[in-house]
N, C-alpha and C positions, 0 to 999 in steps of 0.2 A: 730700418735702423734710424733713419733721420727723424721720422715722425713718432718714434716710440716714446712712451712715458715711463716714469720711475716705477709705476705699478706693474709694468711688464717684467721688470727685473727683481722686484721685491715681493716676496710671498710670505705673509705672516704665518701661513700654515707650515711652511718649511722650517721656520724658526721654532714653532711649537713642537713639531716632530723631533727636531734636533734636541730640544730640552727634554722631551719625554724619553728619548733614547738615553740621554745622559743620566737621568734620574733612575731609570730602570737598571742601568749598568751599576749605578751606585748601590742600589738595594741588593743586587746580586753580589757585589764585592763585599758588602757588609754581612751578608748571610754566610759567606765563606771565611769571614775574619775570625781569627782565634781570639778567645777571651782569656786573659791571664788573671785578672783580678776584678774586684767589684767596680773600680773606677772605669775599667775598660768596658764592662757591661753597660754602665750608665752612659758612657760616651757613645757606644754603639746604638743604644736605644734613642738617644738624642739625635744622632745623625739619621737614623731611620725615620724618626718622626718628621724631621725637616724635609727629607726626600719625599716622603709620602704627601706632606702638605704642599710642596711645590708641584708634585704630580697632580694633585687635585686641582690646583689653580690652573695648571696648563690644560688639563682636560676640560674644565669649564670654559676656558678661553677658546679651545678648539671647537667645542660645541657651538659657541656664539659665532665663531668664524664660519662654520659650515652652514648654520642657519642664515647668516647674512649673505653668504655666497649663493645658496640654492633657492632663496625666496626673496620677496620684496620686503620682508619684515626686518627691520633694523632693531635688534635688541639693545645694542650699545653703539656709541659713536665709532665708526670704522677707524678713524685715526687713533682713538683711545685703544681699540683692540690691537692695532698694529704696534703701538708703543708698548703696551703691556706684553705682547708676544716677544718683542725684542728684549725687554728688560728681564722677563722671566727666563729667557734663553741664556742671557749673560749671567744671571744669578745661578742657573744650573751649571754653566760652564765654570764659574768661580768655585762653586761648592764641589764639583767633581775634581777640579784641580787640587783643591785643599785636601780632599779625601785621598786621592791617589798619592800625593806627596806624603801624607801621613802614613799610608800603608807601605810605601816603598822605604820609609825610614825605620820601620819596625822590624 
């Protein structure tokens, strides 16, 4: 514990998987959401689009992290990958919170 570094406690892959789980849950909730009118259909499609877009970015980030971890090839700067992992995770968390609040008030 005394000689441990921050890398031991911080795993960017964990943040990416948390973001992926949140976005997959969002898509599942939107599939089961009832559509009352045309505006609700457009809003649902918009939210699905953003969830899928974040999902794609998280998947690309995960692929880069796996390549960097399992080989000596550095596709991107490791610090940049860590920062984007955390930012995308918090973006997913905020988006999920907004979606769940919206669904619970309907």
